[in-house]
DRENLOLO-997902 format. One record per residue (C-alpha): residue in three letters; chain; z, x, y. Coordinates in pm, whole numbers, plus 50000, padded with zeros to 5 digits. Layout:
+------+------+-------+-------+-------+
: code : unit :     Z :     X :     Y :
+------+------+-------+-------+-------+
:  ALA :    A :     Z :     X :     Y :
...
+------+------+-------+-------+-------+
//
This chain:
+------+------+-------+-------+-------+
: code : unit :     Z :     X :     Y :
+------+------+-------+-------+-------+
:  MET :    A : 21893 : 56802 : 47524 :
:  ASN :    A : 22227 : 56971 : 47441 :
:  ASP :    A : 22364 : 57038 : 47090 :
:  GLY :    A : 22109 : 56793 : 46952 :
:  ARG :    A : 22203 : 56525 : 47207 :
:  ILE :    A : 21926 : 56349 : 47394 :
:  VAL :    A : 22002 : 56214 : 47741 :
:  ILE :    A : 21835 : 55873 : 47780 :
:  ALA :    A : 21975 : 55750 : 48113 :
:  ARG :    A : 22218 : 55823 : 48398 :
:  PRO :    A : 22369 : 55494 : 48516 :
:  PHE :    A : 22613 : 55544 : 48806 :
:  GLY :    A : 22537 : 55916 : 48774 :
:  VAL :    A : 22694 : 55934 : 48426 :
:  PRO :    A : 22466 : 56079 : 48157 :
:  VAL :    A : 22413 : 55863 : 47848 :
:  ASP :    A : 22311 : 56054 : 47537 :
:  VAL :    A : 22243 : 55978 : 47173 :
:  THR :    A : 22333 : 56212 : 46888 :
:  PRO :    A : 22107 : 56275 : 46588 :
:  THR :    A : 22337 : 56056 : 46375 :
:  TRP :    A : 22235 : 55755 : 46585 :
:  PHE :    A : 21882 : 55773 : 46446 :
:  LEU :    A : 22021 : 55782 : 46093 :
:  VAL :    A : 22230 : 55470 : 46148 :
:  ALA :    A : 21944 : 55292 : 46326 :
:  ALA :    A : 21724 : 55361 : 46023 :
:  LEU :    A : 21993 : 55235 : 45782 :
:  ILE :    A : 22042 : 54916 : 45986 :
:  THR :    A : 21666 : 54861 : 45997 :
:  TYR :    A : 21639 : 54898 : 45621 :
:  GLY :    A : 21955 : 54703 : 45539 :
:  PHE :    A : 21891 : 54407 : 45771 :
:  ALA :    A : 21528 : 54358 : 45661 :
:  PRO :    A : 21614 : 54142 : 45353 :
:  THR :    A : 21815 : 53908 : 45577 :
:  VAL :    A : 21515 : 53874 : 45807 :
:  GLU :    A : 21289 : 53793 : 45511 :
:  ARG :    A : 21528 : 53526 : 45379 :
:  THR :    A : 21576 : 53367 : 45719 :
:  VAL :    A : 21213 : 53376 : 45834 :
:  PRO :    A : 20998 : 53312 : 45524 :
:  GLY :    A : 20650 : 53457 : 45525 :
:  ILE :    A : 20724 : 53720 : 45789 :
:  GLY :    A : 20606 : 53999 : 45556 :
:  ASP :    A : 20619 : 54357 : 45674 :
:  TRP :    A : 20708 : 54241 : 46024 :
:  ARG :    A : 21062 : 54209 : 45890 :
:  TYR :    A : 21113 : 54579 : 45958 :
:  ALA :    A : 21007 : 54540 : 46321 :
:  VAL :    A : 21253 : 54253 : 46365 :
:  SER :    A : 21524 : 54451 : 46188 :
:  LEU :    A : 21460 : 54751 : 46417 :
:  ALA :    A : 21484 : 54519 : 46717 :
:  PHE :    A : 21825 : 54406 : 46592 :
:  ALA :    A : 21940 : 54769 : 46559 :
:  LEU :    A : 21829 : 54842 : 46915 :
:  LEU :    A : 21998 : 54526 : 47049 :
:  LEU :    A : 22317 : 54620 : 46866 :
:  TYR :    A : 22331 : 54964 : 47022 :
:  LEU :    A : 22232 : 54822 : 47359 :
:  SER :    A : 22539 : 54599 : 47340 :
:  VAL :    A : 22749 : 54902 : 47240 :
:  LEU :    A : 22614 : 55079 : 47547 :
:  VAL :    A : 22714 : 54781 : 47765 :
:  HIS :    A : 23061 : 54799 : 47606 :
:  GLU :    A : 23093 : 55167 : 47701 :
:  LEU :    A : 22941 : 55114 : 48045 :
:  THR :    A : 23214 : 54863 : 48115 :
:  HIS :    A : 23480 : 55125 : 48035 :
:  THR :    A : 23293 : 55364 : 48264 :
:  VAL :    A : 23261 : 55124 : 48558 :
:  VAL :    A : 23629 : 55031 : 48550 :
:  ALA :    A : 23727 : 55398 : 48522 :
:  LEU :    A : 23505 : 55495 : 48815 :
:  GLN :    A : 23653 : 55215 : 49025 :
:  ALA :    A : 23997 : 55359 : 48947 :
:  GLY :    A : 23881 : 55697 : 49077 :
:  LEU :    A : 23855 : 55859 : 48734 :
:  PRO :    A : 23544 : 56075 : 48674 :
:  VAL :    A : 23348 : 56011 : 48353 :
:  ARG :    A : 23183 : 56310 : 48189 :
:  ARG :    A : 22933 : 56115 : 47977 :
:  ILE :    A : 22870 : 55822 : 47744 :
:  SER :    A : 22765 : 55917 : 47392 :
:  LEU :    A : 22612 : 55691 : 47126 :
:  HIS :    A : 22676 : 55820 : 46776 :
:  LEU :    A : 22718 : 55736 : 46408 :
:  LEU :    A : 23003 : 55488 : 46449 :
:  GLY :    A : 22917 : 55336 : 46787 :
:  GLY :    A : 22987 : 55499 : 47121 :
:  VAL :    A : 23246 : 55671 : 47337 :
:  SER :    A : 23304 : 55708 : 47711 :
:  GLU :    A : 23440 : 56054 : 47788 :
:  ILE :    A : 23677 : 55994 : 48081 :
:  GLU :    A : 23789 : 56328 : 48220 :
:  ARG :    A : 24154 : 56241 : 48278 :
:  PRO :    A : 24393 : 55957 : 48194 :
:  ALA :    A : 24482 : 55685 : 48444 :
:  ASN :    A : 24792 : 55744 : 48654 :
:  THR :    A : 24940 : 55400 : 48583 :
:  ALA :    A : 24987 : 55194 : 48269 :
:  GLY :    A : 24810 : 54897 : 48426 :
:  ARG :    A : 24494 : 55094 : 48499 :
:  GLU :    A : 24499 : 55249 : 48153 :
:  ALA :    A : 24522 : 54906 : 47991 :
:  GLY :    A : 24253 : 54764 : 48218 :
:  ILE :    A : 24005 : 55039 : 48133 :
:  ALA :    A : 24074 : 55002 : 47761 :
:  ALA :    A : 24056 : 54622 : 47750 :
:  ALA :    A : 23735 : 54597 : 47951 :
:  GLY :    A : 23506 : 54708 : 47666 :
:  PRO :    A : 23624 : 54464 : 47396 :
:  ALA :    A : 23631 : 54184 : 47653 :
:  VAL :    A : 23263 : 54239 : 47729 :
:  SER :    A : 23175 : 54260 : 47357 :
:  LEU :    A : 23344 : 53925 : 47295 :
:  ALA :    A : 23167 : 53780 : 47600 :
:  ILE :    A : 22831 : 53897 : 47463 :
:  ALA :    A : 22918 : 53735 : 47130 :
:  ALA :    A : 22996 : 53406 : 47306 :
:  VAL :    A : 22672 : 53412 : 47506 :
:  ALA :    A : 22468 : 53501 : 47197 :
:  PHE :    A : 22628 : 53210 : 47010 :
:  GLY :    A : 22544 : 52968 : 47291 :
:  VAL :    A : 22185 : 53090 : 47314 :
:  GLY :    A : 22146 : 53071 : 46936 :
:  GLU :    A : 22255 : 52707 : 46936 :
:  LEU :    A : 21967 : 52626 : 47171 :
:  LEU :    A : 21703 : 52791 : 46955 :
:  GLU :    A : 21517 : 52647 : 46660 :
:  PRO :    A : 21655 : 52740 : 46315 :
:  GLY :    A : 21444 : 52973 : 46105 :
:  THR :    A : 21302 : 53161 : 46404 :
:  VAL :    A : 21322 : 53530 : 46483 :
:  ALA :    A : 21489 : 53463 : 46818 :
:  ARG :    A : 21769 : 53257 : 46661 :
:  LEU :    A : 21821 : 53520 : 46391 :
:  LEU :    A : 21855 : 53797 : 46651 :
:  ALA :    A : 22094 : 53585 : 46858 :
:  ARG :    A : 22311 : 53514 : 46554 :
:  GLY :    A : 22304 : 53880 : 46450 :
:  LEU :    A : 22405 : 53986 : 46800 :
:  MET :    A : 22684 : 53729 : 46801 :
:  VAL :    A : 22831 : 53844 : 46470 :
:  SER :    A : 22800 : 54217 : 46544 :
:  ASN :    A : 22961 : 54192 : 46888 :
:  LEU :    A : 23238 : 53972 : 46751 :
:  VAL :    A : 23311 : 54241 : 46492 :
:  VAL :    A : 23293 : 54520 : 46752 :
:  GLY :    A : 23523 : 54334 : 46991 :
:  VAL :    A : 23784 : 54238 : 46732 :
:  PHE :    A : 23776 : 54576 : 46557 :
:  ASN :    A : 23828 : 54762 : 46885 :
:  LEU :    A : 24129 : 54544 : 46965 :
:  LEU :    A : 24317 : 54662 : 46654 :
:  PRO :    A : 24650 : 54808 : 46776 :
:  GLY :    A : 24608 : 55174 : 46697 :
:  LEU :    A : 24468 : 55482 : 46868 :
:  PRO :    A : 24194 : 55588 : 46919 :
:  LEU :    A : 24075 : 55225 : 46935 :
:  ASP :    A : 24084 : 55032 : 47262 :
:  GLY :    A : 24360 : 54808 : 47130 :
:  GLY :    A : 24567 : 55119 : 47065 :
:  ARG :    A : 24518 : 55229 : 47425 :
:  VAL :    A : 24631 : 54886 : 47546 :
:  LEU :    A : 24937 : 54907 : 47320 :
:  SER :    A : 25012 : 55261 : 47438 :
:  ALA :    A : 24991 : 55147 : 47799 :
:  GLY :    A : 25224 : 54857 : 47721 :
:  VAL :    A : 25490 : 55081 : 47569 :
:  TRP :    A : 25448 : 55320 : 47863 :
:  ARG :    A : 25495 : 55033 : 48108 :
:  ILE :    A : 25808 : 54904 : 47933 :
:  THR :    A : 25979 : 55237 : 47868 :
:  GLY :    A : 25838 : 55445 : 48152 :
:  ARG :    A : 25741 : 55712 : 47896 :
:  ARG :    A : 25370 : 55772 : 47850 :
:  HIS :    A : 25443 : 56015 : 47566 :
:  LEU :    A : 25627 : 55747 : 47366 :
:  GLY :    A : 25343 : 55499 : 47408 :
:  THR :    A : 25093 : 55751 : 47274 :
:  VAL :    A : 25313 : 55835 : 46974 :
:  VAL :    A : 25369 : 55469 : 46879 :
:  ALA :    A : 25000 : 55378 : 46910 :
:  ALA :    A : 24889 : 55693 : 46726 :
:  TRP :    A : 25111 : 55627 : 46424 :
:  LEU :    A : 24992 : 55267 : 46414 :
:  GLY :    A : 24639 : 55407 : 46431 :
:  ARG :    A : 24706 : 55606 : 46115 :
:  GLY :    A : 24820 : 55284 : 45952 :
:  VAL :    A : 24503 : 55107 : 46063 :
:  ALA :    A : 24299 : 55395 : 45918 :
:  VAL :    A : 24462 : 55350 : 45576 :
:  VAL :    A : 24404 : 54972 : 45586 :
:  VAL :    A : 24036 : 55018 : 45678 :
:  LEU :    A : 23992 : 55272 : 45399 :
:  MET :    A : 24150 : 55046 : 45135 :
:  LEU :    A : 23998 : 54716 : 45255 :
:  PRO :    A : 23680 : 54729 : 45040 :
:  PHE :    A : 23889 : 54791 : 44727 :
:  ALA :    A : 24135 : 54512 : 44815 :
:  LEU :    A : 23859 : 54258 : 44880 :
:  SER :    A : 23681 : 54350 : 44559 :
:  ALA :    A : 24001 : 54314 : 44353 :
:  ARG :    A : 24089 : 53981 : 44515 :
:  THR :    A : 23748 : 53823 : 44465 :
:  GLY :    A : 23688 : 53977 : 44125 :
:  GLY :    A : 23349 : 54092 : 44247 :
:  ARG :    A : 23168 : 54419 : 44208 :
:  LEU :    A : 23275 : 54703 : 44438 :
:  ASP :    A : 23001 : 54765 : 44695 :
:  LEU :    A : 22936 : 55138 : 44741 :
:  VAL :    A : 22802 : 55083 : 45094 :
:  ASP :    A : 23128 : 54910 : 45195 :
:  VAL :    A : 23329 : 55196 : 45046 :
:  VAL :    A : 23127 : 55456 : 45241 :
:  TRP :    A : 23161 : 55268 : 45569 :
:  GLY :    A : 23531 : 55213 : 45507 :
:  ALA :    A : 23577 : 55584 : 45443 :
:  LEU :    A : 23384 : 55682 : 45756 :
:  LEU :    A : 23569 : 55439 : 45980 :
:  GLY :    A : 23905 : 55526 : 45825 :
:  ALA :    A : 23844 : 55897 : 45870 :
:  PHE :    A : 23731 : 55843 : 46229 :
:  ILE :    A : 24047 : 55649 : 46316 :
:  TRP :    A : 24277 : 55892 : 46130 :
:  VAL :    A : 24132 : 56196 : 46306 :
:  GLY :    A : 24148 : 56022 : 46643 :
:  ALA :    A : 24510 : 55917 : 46584 :
:  THR :    A : 24603 : 56273 : 46484 :
:  GLN :    A : 24442 : 56410 : 46799 :
:  SER :    A : 24636 : 56153 : 47001 :
:  LEU :    A : 24962 : 56277 : 46847 :
:  GLN :    A : 24869 : 56629 : 46951 :
:  GLN :    A : 24791 : 56500 : 47299 :
:  ALA :    A : 25133 : 56333 : 47308 :
:  GLY :    A : 25293 : 56672 : 47253 :
:  LEU :    A : 25100 : 56806 : 47551 :
:  GLN :    A : 25203 : 56507 : 47762 :
:  GLN :    A : 25565 : 56587 : 47686 :
:  ARG :    A : 25523 : 56948 : 47797 :
:  LEU :    A : 25306 : 56889 : 48103 :
:  PRO :    A : 25588 : 56811 : 48350 :
:  ALA :    A : 25731 : 57161 : 48298 :
:  LEU :    A : 25394 : 57327 : 48364 :
:  SER :    A : 25396 : 57504 : 48702 :
:  ALA :    A : 25139 : 57736 : 48858 :
:  ARG :    A : 25412 : 57915 : 49052 :
:  ARG :    A : 25619 : 57992 : 48741 :
:  LEU :    A : 25320 : 58102 : 48530 :
:  THR :    A : 25146 : 58313 : 48794 :
:  ARG :    A : 25137 : 58688 : 48743 :
:  ARG :    A : 25228 : 58906 : 49037 :
:  ALA :    A : 24911 : 59068 : 49168 :
:  ILE :    A : 24825 : 59346 : 49407 :
:  PRO :    A : 24523 : 59363 : 49641 :
:  VAL :    A : 24281 : 59647 : 49563 :
:  PRO :    A : 23951 : 59759 : 49722 :
:  ALA :    A : 23645 : 59737 : 49497 :
:  SER :    A : 23595 : 60115 : 49509 :
:  LEU :    A : 23943 : 60203 : 49380 :
:  PRO :    A : 23933 : 60376 : 49037 :
:  LEU :    A : 24079 : 60167 : 48757 :
:  SER :    A : 24335 : 60434 : 48663 :
:  GLU :    A : 24475 : 60440 : 49018 :
:  ALA :    A : 24474 : 60059 : 49040 :
:  LEU :    A : 24670 : 60037 : 48716 :
:  ARG :    A : 24919 : 60296 : 48845 :
:  GLN :    A : 24976 : 60100 : 49165 :
:  ALA :    A : 25010 : 59774 : 48970 :
:  HIS :    A : 25267 : 59934 : 48739 :
:  GLU :    A : 25473 : 60065 : 49032 :
:  ALA :    A : 25467 : 59720 : 49194 :
:  GLY :    A : 25557 : 59545 : 48869 :
:  ALA :    A : 25231 : 59348 : 48889 :
:  ARG :    A : 25012 : 59232 : 48601 :
:  GLY :    A : 24710 : 59120 : 48802 :
:  MET :    A : 24469 : 59266 : 49058 :
:  VAL :    A : 24276 : 59092 : 49333 :
:  VAL :    A : 23971 : 59266 : 49480 :
:  VAL :    A : 23974 : 59237 : 49858 :
:  SER :    A : 23717 : 59308 : 50126 :
:  SER :    A : 23763 : 59565 : 50403 :
:  GLY :    A : 23918 : 59287 : 50608 :
:  GLY :    A : 24169 : 59203 : 50336 :
:  ASP :    A : 24008 : 58877 : 50221 :
:  PRO :    A : 24009 : 58810 : 49843 :
:  VAL :    A : 23655 : 58835 : 49702 :
:  GLY :    A : 23708 : 58883 : 49329 :
:  LEU :    A : 23949 : 58896 : 49036 :
:  VAL :    A : 23976 : 59189 : 48799 :
:  VAL :    A : 23914 : 59054 : 48448 :
:  GLU :    A : 24197 : 59149 : 48213 :
:  SER :    A : 23976 : 59163 : 47903 :
:  ALA :    A : 23738 : 59402 : 48081 :
:  VAL :    A : 24029 : 59631 : 48170 :
:  ARG :    A : 24149 : 59638 : 47808 :
:  ALA :    A : 23797 : 59715 : 47687 :
:  THR :    A : 23764 : 60020 : 47914 :
:  PRO :    A : 23859 : 60344 : 47730 :
:  VAL :    A : 24149 : 60536 : 47883 :
:  ASP :    A : 23941 : 60848 : 47940 :
:  ARG :    A : 23685 : 60645 : 48138 :
:  ARG :    A : 23934 : 60469 : 48366 :
:  PRO :    A : 23946 : 60743 : 48639 :
:  TRP :    A : 23570 : 60704 : 48683 :
:  VAL :    A : 23534 : 60325 : 48674 :
:  PRO :    A : 23588 : 60135 : 49003 :
:  VAL :    A : 23777 : 59808 : 48967 :
:  GLY :    A : 23492 : 59627 : 49139 :
:  ASP :    A : 23280 : 59685 : 48828 :
:  LEU :    A : 23541 : 59502 : 48619 :
:  SER :    A : 23586 : 59206 : 48850 :
:  ARG :    A : 23445 : 58854 : 48864 :
:  ARG :    A : 23334 : 58715 : 49198 :
:  LEU :    A : 23583 : 58463 : 49329 :
:  GLU :    A : 23435 : 58113 : 49331 :
:  THR :    A : 23578 : 57826 : 49535 :
:  GLY :    A : 23690 : 57638 : 49225 :
:  HIS :    A : 23869 : 57945 : 49087 :
:  GLN :    A : 24142 : 57929 : 49349 :
:  VAL :    A : 24448 : 57709 : 49303 :
:  VAL :    A : 24754 : 57636 : 49514 :
:  ALA :    A : 25085 : 57773 : 49388 :
:  ASP :    A : 25256 : 57432 : 49415 :
:  LEU :    A : 25031 : 57265 : 49157 :
:  GLU :    A : 25217 : 57133 : 48853 :
:  GLY :    A : 25165 : 56925 : 48539 :
:  GLU :    A : 24846 : 56722 : 48505 :
:  GLU :    A : 24723 : 56823 : 48851 :
:  LEU :    A : 24728 : 57187 : 48745 :
:  VAL :    A : 24548 : 57117 : 48417 :
:  HIS :    A : 24280 : 56912 : 48596 :
:  ALA :    A : 24226 : 57187 : 48852 :
:  LEU :    A : 24175 : 57445 : 48577 :
:  THR :    A : 23950 : 57232 : 48355 :
:  ALA :    A : 23731 : 57134 : 48650 :
:  GLN :    A : 23615 : 57497 : 48685 :
:  PRO :    A : 23688 : 57686 : 48360 :
:  ALA :    A : 23764 : 58056 : 48398 :
:  SER :    A : 23983 : 58323 : 48240 :
:  GLU :    A : 24176 : 58396 : 48563 :
:  TYR :    A : 24243 : 58210 : 48887 :
:  LEU :    A : 24358 : 58328 : 49226 :
:  VAL :    A : 24682 : 58153 : 49322 :
:  VAL :    A : 24749 : 58111 : 49692 :
:  GLU :    A : 25020 : 57960 : 49906 :
:  ALA :    A : 24949 : 57646 : 50108 :
:  ASN :    A : 24870 : 57867 : 50412 :
:  GLY :    A : 24615 : 58071 : 50213 :
:  ASP :    A : 24830 : 58381 : 50148 :
:  ILE :    A : 24775 : 58545 : 49809 :
:  TYR :    A : 25052 : 58460 : 49563 :
:  GLY :    A : 24911 : 58611 : 49244 :
:  VAL :    A : 24678 : 58561 : 48948 :
:  LEU :    A : 24705 : 58282 : 48693 :
:  ALA :    A : 24564 : 58358 : 48347 :
:  THR :    A : 24433 : 58068 : 48140 :
:  SER :    A : 24585 : 58230 : 47832 :
:  ASP :    A : 24932 : 58201 : 47989 :
:  VAL :    A : 24879 : 57829 : 48054 :
:  GLU :    A : 24760 : 57776 : 47696 :
:  ARG :    A : 25066 : 57956 : 47560 :
:  ALA :    A : 25295 : 57744 : 47777 :
:  LEU :    A : 25134 : 57424 : 47649 :
:  THR :    A : 25155 : 57540 : 47289 :
:  ALA :    A : 25508 : 57678 : 47295 :
:  GLY :    A : 25664 : 57406 : 47511 :
:  PRO :    A : 25862 : 57397 : 47832 :
:  ALA :    A : 26068 : 57705 : 47748 :
:  ALA :    A : 25761 : 57929 : 47754 :
:  ARG :    A : 25713 : 58079 : 48097 :
:  GLN :    A : 25551 : 58390 : 48239 :
:  SER :    A : 25762 : 58617 : 48455 :
:  SER :    A : 25607 : 58683 : 48793 :
+------+------+-------+-------+-------+
//
């Protein structure tokens, strides 16, 4: 369990978890669907809640199949998937990085809704074979309607919905600009959010009926979900625009090699003379074994620095905390996010030390745009 999440399975090695909100929605579906069960299957009594719970479980099972389809297609495209999460409004597959072509991006996005619509079609066919007024037919019809709604809703042309991802990929394919595709689909997503929010009010006004509070709440939740996702996509578009200018070589700080026993004051003096802003702890044979942590250096009082060896302020160098100086753009970001750290050793292709890359410098470059660069 992590942050309230409960891992229930690991298909294809990808953890599937449910959040606490899932249990709330499952309970609401069980309670809300029970009257329909009682009307459709007269005399069922208190068993209506068991049937209603079965419908809730089948619904989320179909949502899981929807997300698993995204996951399988992504894995086949060589894209790692962090996890699948079932939550208040359905589910999400957390794919660690975007596809490298518009076609793959569209294929991953379209796979989920396609499966939902296929489930709806199968459920309809099965329901037609079953006797009216039975629990089995009711569940088949409920599964058909719910998957039809899930499939159609996810195909709406706005991020963060699957239809928005397909649209974004289409614009990317036509224009050759991934950033533009994301912007177009994100703004349409904001429009979809407003429509979803206002839909209960519009339907009530058109039919002259009473405004249903439950519809208003669901409309607000879905609208807020889409709006927030679209806004995050716009922010991501800004990063996409800046990524090509991101370069490990340009952002790397010049670093000097220092033995672990060297006092911090002397190490800082040598770094200042060399015009370096980073320090790499090396073994007696000159091999890099650690990185001096900048925050630890700043936290050490000046009067203590002659007595503190730099080895005490260093972090052991892990394999994933070393990057090649030629990394740029998305490849650089993926390398850093795969093994999060505050500093990374940057080396040339032949293994020679080039310098130290601070995560804070990368974050500043992404925030400030292509013009922001760190002098080496």
